[in-house]
C-alpha positions as a Markdown table, in Angstrom:
| # | Residue | x | y | z |
|---|---|---|---|---|
| 1 | Met | 2.0 | -30.6 | 5.6 |
| 2 | Pro | 3.8 | -28.6 | 2.5 |
| 3 | Glu | 4.4 | -24.9 | 2.4 |
| 4 | Pro | 2.5 | -23.0 | -0.1 |
| 5 | Ser | 4.4 | -22.6 | -3.8 |
| 6 | Phe | 4.7 | -18.7 | -4.8 |
| 7 | Ala | 2.1 | -19.6 | -7.5 |
| 8 | Glu | -0.9 | -20.7 | -4.7 |
| 9 | Leu | -0.1 | -17.7 | -2.2 |
| 10 | Val | -0.3 | -14.9 | -5.0 |
| 11 | Ala | -2.9 | -16.9 | -6.3 |
| 12 | Glu | -5.2 | -16.8 | -3.5 |
| 13 | Ala | -4.2 | -13.3 | -2.6 |
| 14 | Ala | -5.5 | -12.4 | -5.8 |
| 15 | Ala | -9.4 | -14.2 | -5.9 |
| 16 | Ala | -9.1 | -12.5 | -2.4 |
| 17 | Pro | -11.4 | -9.6 | -1.8 |
| 18 | Val | -10.2 | -6.2 | -1.2 |
| 19 | Asp | -13.2 | -4.1 | -0.6 |
| 20 | Gly | -14.1 | -1.6 | 2.8 |
| 21 | Trp | -11.6 | -0.9 | 5.0 |
| 22 | Gly | -10.3 | -4.0 | 6.9 |
| 23 | Phe | -7.4 | -5.5 | 6.7 |
| 24 | Ser | -8.6 | -8.8 | 9.0 |
| 25 | Trp | -7.9 | -10.8 | 6.1 |
| 26 | Leu | -3.7 | -10.6 | 6.9 |
| 27 | Asp | -4.7 | -11.6 | 10.3 |
| 28 | Gly | -1.8 | -14.0 | 10.9 |
| 29 | Arg | 0.2 | -13.2 | 7.6 |
| 30 | Ala | 1.4 | -9.6 | 8.3 |
| 31 | Thr | 1.5 | -6.8 | 11.2 |
| 32 | Glu | 1.5 | -3.0 | 11.4 |
| 33 | Glu | 3.1 | -1.4 | 14.7 |
| 34 | Arg | -0.6 | 0.7 | 15.9 |
| 35 | Pro | 0.6 | 4.4 | 16.1 |
| 36 | Pro | 0.5 | 5.8 | 20.1 |
| 37 | Trp | -2.8 | 7.9 | 19.7 |
| 38 | Gly | -5.0 | 5.7 | 19.7 |
| 39 | Tyr | -7.1 | 7.1 | 16.8 |
| 40 | Ala | -10.3 | 5.8 | 17.0 |
| 41 | Arg | -10.7 | 6.3 | 20.5 |
| 42 | Leu | -9.8 | 9.9 | 20.4 |
| 43 | Met | -12.4 | 9.9 | 18.0 |
| 44 | Ala | -15.2 | 8.5 | 20.3 |
| 45 | Val | -14.4 | 10.6 | 22.5 |
| 46 | Arg | -14.5 | 13.8 | 20.0 |
| 47 | Met | -17.5 | 12.1 | 18.4 |
| 48 | Ala | -19.5 | 12.3 | 22.1 |
| 49 | Glu | -18.9 | 15.8 | 22.4 |
| 50 | Val | -20.7 | 17.2 | 19.5 |
| 51 | Ala | -24.3 | 17.3 | 18.4 |
| 52 | Ala | -22.6 | 17.0 | 14.3 |
| 53 | Ala | -20.1 | 15.3 | 12.7 |
| 54 | Leu | -18.4 | 14.3 | 9.4 |
| 55 | Asp | -16.5 | 11.6 | 8.7 |
| 56 | Ile | -14.5 | 12.2 | 4.6 |
| 57 | Asp | -12.7 | 9.0 | 3.4 |
| 58 | Thr | -14.5 | 7.5 | 5.5 |
| 59 | Gly | -13.7 | 3.6 | 3.6 |
| 60 | Gly | -16.0 | 1.3 | 4.2 |
| 61 | Gly | -16.7 | 3.1 | 7.6 |
| 62 | Glu | -14.9 | 0.0 | 9.6 |
| 63 | Val | -13.4 | 2.6 | 12.4 |
| 64 | Leu | -16.5 | 5.4 | 12.1 |
| 65 | Ala | -19.3 | 2.2 | 13.1 |
| 66 | Glu | -17.2 | 1.3 | 16.1 |
| 67 | Val | -18.1 | 5.5 | 18.1 |
| 68 | Pro | -20.3 | 4.3 | 20.8 |
| 69 | His | -22.3 | 7.5 | 21.3 |
| 70 | Pro | -22.6 | 8.8 | 17.7 |
| 71 | Pro | -23.8 | 12.7 | 17.2 |
| 72 | Lys | -27.2 | 13.3 | 16.2 |
| 73 | Leu | -26.3 | 14.4 | 12.9 |
| 74 | Leu | -23.8 | 12.1 | 11.9 |
| 75 | Val | -22.3 | 12.2 | 7.5 |
| 76 | Ala | -19.6 | 9.7 | 6.0 |
| 77 | Thr | -18.3 | 10.5 | 2.4 |
| 78 | Glu | -16.5 | 8.5 | 0.4 |
| 79 | Ala | -15.4 | 8.8 | -3.1 |
| 80 | Trp | -14.7 | 5.0 | -4.0 |
| 81 | Pro | -17.9 | 3.6 | -5.5 |
| 82 | Pro | -17.2 | -0.2 | -4.1 |
| 83 | Asn | -16.5 | 1.6 | -0.6 |
| 84 | Val | -19.7 | 3.5 | -0.5 |
| 85 | Ala | -22.0 | 0.7 | -0.2 |
| 86 | Val | -20.2 | -1.2 | 2.5 |
| 87 | Ala | -20.3 | 2.0 | 4.6 |
| 88 | Arg | -23.7 | 2.4 | 3.9 |
| 89 | Arg | -24.2 | -1.2 | 5.6 |
| 90 | Thr | -21.7 | -1.1 | 7.7 |
| 91 | Leu | -22.9 | 1.8 | 9.0 |
| 92 | Arg | -26.7 | 2.0 | 9.4 |
| 93 | Arg | -25.7 | 0.7 | 13.7 |
| 94 | Val | -24.4 | 4.3 | 14.3 |
| 95 | Gly | -27.2 | 6.1 | 12.0 |
| 96 | Ala | -24.9 | 7.7 | 10.1 |
| 97 | Arg | -25.6 | 9.4 | 6.2 |
| 98 | Val | -23.1 | 7.9 | 3.5 |
| 99 | Val | -22.6 | 11.0 | 0.7 |
| 100 | Arg | -20.6 | 9.5 | -2.5 |
| 101 | Val | -18.6 | 12.5 | -3.5 |
| 102 | Ala | -16.4 | 12.9 | -6.5 |
| 103 | Asp | -12.4 | 12.6 | -6.1 |
| 104 | Arg | -12.2 | 16.4 | -6.0 |
| 105 | Pro | -13.5 | 20.1 | -3.7 |
| 106 | Pro | -15.7 | 20.7 | -3.2 |
| 107 | Leu | -18.0 | 18.7 | -0.6 |
| 108 | Pro | -21.5 | 18.7 | -1.2 |
| 109 | Leu | -22.0 | 19.9 | 1.9 |
| 110 | Arg | -23.4 | 23.5 | 3.4 |
| 111 | Asp | -21.4 | 26.0 | 5.1 |
| 112 | Gly | -21.1 | 26.0 | 8.9 |
| 113 | Val | -22.8 | 22.1 | 9.9 |
| 114 | Phe | -20.6 | 20.4 | 11.8 |
| 115 | Asp | -18.8 | 21.0 | 15.5 |
| 116 | Leu | -16.5 | 18.1 | 14.3 |
| 117 | Val | -15.0 | 16.9 | 11.3 |
| 118 | Thr | -12.3 | 14.0 | 10.9 |
| 119 | Ser | -10.9 | 11.6 | 8.3 |
| 120 | Arg | -8.7 | 8.6 | 9.2 |
| 121 | His | -6.1 | 8.0 | 5.8 |
| 122 | Pro | -7.6 | 10.9 | 3.7 |
| 123 | Val | -6.7 | 10.2 | 0.0 |
| 124 | Asp | -6.1 | 14.2 | 0.0 |
| 125 | Thr | -6.7 | 17.3 | 2.7 |
| 126 | Trp | -9.6 | 19.5 | 1.5 |
| 127 | Trp | -7.9 | 21.9 | 4.0 |
| 128 | Val | -10.3 | 24.8 | 2.2 |
| 129 | Glu | -13.7 | 23.1 | 2.1 |
| 130 | Ile | -13.0 | 20.8 | 5.7 |
| 131 | Ala | -12.7 | 25.1 | 6.8 |
| 132 | Arg | -15.8 | 25.7 | 5.3 |
| 133 | Val | -17.4 | 23.2 | 6.5 |
| 134 | Leu | -16.9 | 23.7 | 10.0 |
| 135 | Arg | -18.3 | 26.0 | 12.9 |
| 136 | Pro | -17.2 | 28.4 | 13.9 |
| 137 | Gly | -15.2 | 26.6 | 17.4 |
| 138 | Gly | -15.4 | 23.6 | 15.3 |
| 139 | Arg | -12.7 | 21.1 | 15.6 |
| 140 | Tyr | -10.7 | 18.8 | 12.4 |
| 141 | Leu | -9.1 | 15.3 | 13.6 |
| 142 | Ser | -7.1 | 13.1 | 11.7 |
| 143 | Gln | -4.5 | 10.6 | 11.1 |
| 144 | Gln | -2.7 | 10.8 | 8.1 |
| 145 | Val | -0.4 | 8.8 | 5.7 |
| 146 | Gly | 3.2 | 10.2 | 6.1 |
| 147 | Ala | 5.9 | 11.0 | 3.5 |
| 148 | Gly | 8.0 | 8.2 | 2.4 |
| 149 | Thr | 5.0 | 5.0 | 4.0 |
| 150 | Met | 5.7 | 1.6 | 2.5 |
| 151 | Arg | 8.9 | 3.1 | 1.1 |
| 152 | Glu | 10.3 | -0.2 | 1.0 |
| 153 | Leu | 7.8 | -2.1 | 0.1 |
| 154 | Ser | 7.6 | 0.3 | -3.3 |
| 155 | Glu | 11.3 | 0.1 | -3.9 |
| 156 | Ala | 11.5 | -3.7 | -3.8 |
| 157 | Ile | 9.0 | -3.6 | -6.5 |
| 158 | Leu | 9.4 | -0.2 | -8.6 |
| 159 | Gly | 13.2 | 0.0 | -8.3 |
| 160 | Pro | 14.6 | 3.1 | -6.2 |
| 161 | Leu | 12.3 | 6.1 | -5.9 |
| 162 | Pro | 13.0 | 9.6 | -5.3 |
| 163 | Leu | 12.5 | 11.2 | -2.1 |
| 164 | Pro | 8.2 | 11.7 | -1.2 |
| 165 | Ala | 7.5 | 15.7 | -2.1 |
| 166 | Ser | 4.4 | 15.5 | -0.4 |
| 167 | Arg | 2.3 | 14.2 | 2.8 |
| 168 | His | 5.0 | 15.9 | 5.2 |
| 169 | Pro | 3.3 | 17.0 | 8.2 |
| 170 | Glu | 5.1 | 20.8 | 8.3 |
| 171 | Gln | 3.2 | 20.7 | 4.8 |
| 172 | Ala | -0.1 | 19.7 | 6.6 |
| 173 | Val | 0.5 | 22.7 | 9.1 |
| 174 | Ala | 0.5 | 25.1 | 6.7 |
| 175 | Asp | -2.1 | 24.3 | 4.6 |
| 176 | Ala | -3.7 | 24.1 | 7.9 |
| 177 | Arg | -3.1 | 27.7 | 8.8 |
| 178 | Ala | -3.0 | 29.2 | 4.9 |
| 179 | Ala | -7.4 | 28.2 | 5.0 |
| 180 | Gly | -7.6 | 29.6 | 8.7 |
| 181 | Leu | -7.5 | 26.7 | 10.7 |
| 182 | Arg | -5.0 | 27.0 | 14.4 |
| 183 | Val | -3.4 | 23.8 | 14.8 |
| 184 | Val | -3.8 | 22.6 | 18.2 |
| 185 | Arg | -1.6 | 19.0 | 18.1 |
| 186 | Leu | 0.8 | 17.8 | 15.4 |
| 187 | Glu | 2.4 | 13.6 | 16.6 |
| 188 | Pro | 4.4 | 11.9 | 14.1 |
| 189 | Ala | 5.1 | 8.5 | 14.5 |
| 190 | Thr | 7.3 | 5.1 | 12.4 |
| 191 | Leu | 5.5 | 2.0 | 12.5 |
| 192 | Arg | 7.4 | -1.9 | 11.1 |
| 193 | Ala | 4.8 | -3.4 | 8.8 |
| 194 | Ile | 5.9 | -7.2 | 8.7 |
| 195 | Phe | 5.3 | -9.4 | 5.5 |
| 196 | His | 5.8 | -13.3 | 6.5 |
| 197 | Asp | 4.7 | -14.1 | 2.3 |
| 198 | Ile | 4.1 | -12.5 | -0.6 |
| 199 | Gly | 0.2 | -13.5 | -0.3 |
| 200 | Ala | 0.2 | -11.1 | 2.0 |
| 201 | Val | 2.5 | -8.2 | -0.7 |
| 202 | Val | -0.2 | -9.0 | -3.4 |
| 203 | Trp | -3.2 | -8.4 | -1.1 |
| 204 | Phe | -2.2 | -5.0 | 0.3 |
| 205 | Leu | -1.0 | -4.4 | -2.9 |
| 206 | Arg | -4.4 | -4.9 | -4.0 |
| 207 | Lys | -6.0 | -2.5 | -1.1 |
| 208 | Val | -3.7 | 0.1 | -0.9 |
| 209 | Val | -3.3 | 1.2 | -4.3 |
| 210 | Trp | -0.8 | 4.3 | -4.2 |
| 211 | Thr | 1.8 | 1.8 | -2.7 |
| 212 | Val | 2.5 | 0.9 | -6.3 |
| 213 | Pro | 0.3 | 3.0 | -9.0 |
| 214 | Gly | -1.6 | 0.0 | -11.3 |
| 215 | Phe | 0.3 | -2.4 | -9.3 |
| 216 | Asp | -0.7 | -5.3 | -11.3 |
| 217 | Val | 0.2 | -9.4 | -10.1 |
| 218 | Asp | 1.6 | -10.3 | -14.1 |
| 219 | Arg | 2.9 | -7.5 | -14.6 |
| 220 | Tyr | 5.4 | -7.7 | -11.7 |
| 221 | Arg | 5.9 | -11.5 | -11.7 |
| 222 | Pro | 9.8 | -11.0 | -11.6 |
| 223 | Gln | 9.6 | -8.6 | -8.5 |
| 224 | Leu | 6.7 | -10.2 | -6.5 |
| 225 | Glu | 8.7 | -13.9 | -7.1 |
| 226 | Arg | 12.4 | -12.4 | -6.1 |
| 227 | Leu | 10.7 | -10.9 | -2.5 |
| 228 | His | 9.4 | -14.1 | -2.2 |
| 229 | Glu | 12.2 | -15.6 | -2.3 |
| 230 | Arg | 13.2 | -12.7 | 0.6 |
| 231 | Ile | 11.3 | -13.7 | 2.7 |
| 232 | Arg | 11.4 | -17.5 | 2.3 |
| 233 | Ala | 15.2 | -16.7 | 3.3 |
| 234 | Glu | 14.8 | -14.2 | 5.7 |
| 235 | Gly | 11.0 | -15.6 | 7.7 |
| 236 | Ala | 9.2 | -12.0 | 6.7 |
| 237 | Phe | 9.7 | -8.5 | 5.0 |
| 238 | Val | 9.6 | -5.3 | 7.1 |
| 239 | Ala | 8.9 | -2.1 | 5.9 |
| 240 | His | 8.1 | 1.1 | 7.6 |
| 241 | Ser | 4.3 | 3.2 | 7.6 |
| 242 | Arg | 4.4 | 6.7 | 8.5 |
| 243 | Arg | 1.3 | 8.5 | 10.0 |
| 244 | Phe | 0.8 | 11.7 | 12.0 |
| 245 | Leu | -1.7 | 12.6 | 13.9 |
| 246 | Ile | -3.0 | 16.4 | 13.4 |
| 247 | Glu | -5.5 | 18.3 | 15.0 |
| 248 | Ala | -6.7 | 21.7 | 14.5 |
| 249 | Val | -9.8 | 24.3 | 15.5 |
| 250 | Lys | -11.5 | 27.0 | 14.0 |
| 251 | Pro | -11.1 | 30.3 | 15.6 |
| 252 | Ala | -14.7 | 31.4 | 16.6 |
């Protein structure tokens, strides 16, 4: 069977849905190392220990929906309208209420309601708001995207970029402390991401929109064609994602 052409791979990826926050479309086409701490497992453990929890930037609710023992009160927030509908369907199984929010503070939630706030890959971390909605003694657990994540992929499309000024773990610690939280755990990791065809790249860039802001297939077709030829010559394109786990507690 002949190998799919550049045009066929790109057309397939451009037509595939990108709603929610699942990545199963990439199965067999791209892989990414998982962080060593096991965020989903950690979140499940913390959820089982509390009576009220909030998940911020829940996406399509895919991670939260796998919690085996959800708390009695479980709320999730999401700002992107297509994801809100997906999350409401997905999170019925755990009894979560999904609240659509704006892309800037404040959260439309009362002070001191939650024992636990979680967030996997938040767009922005509203530390003051997190501290406000936590009860004294409450905990924040988050896996965050680190500075320079997927830089190799961004530069393959956009060319050389300046060093990132944000998303550094040390800054997250400083911001958490400034909001009155005590950081009890911080772990960084650098992880290999391997793309086996240009379709995987196109789909990823459509979904993870901050990798190449304003990404459009037609606009970046020459760069995509060059990357396609590179993948064919080398067998894959390797980039690196950066993550860090941060856990903070509101003093009692």
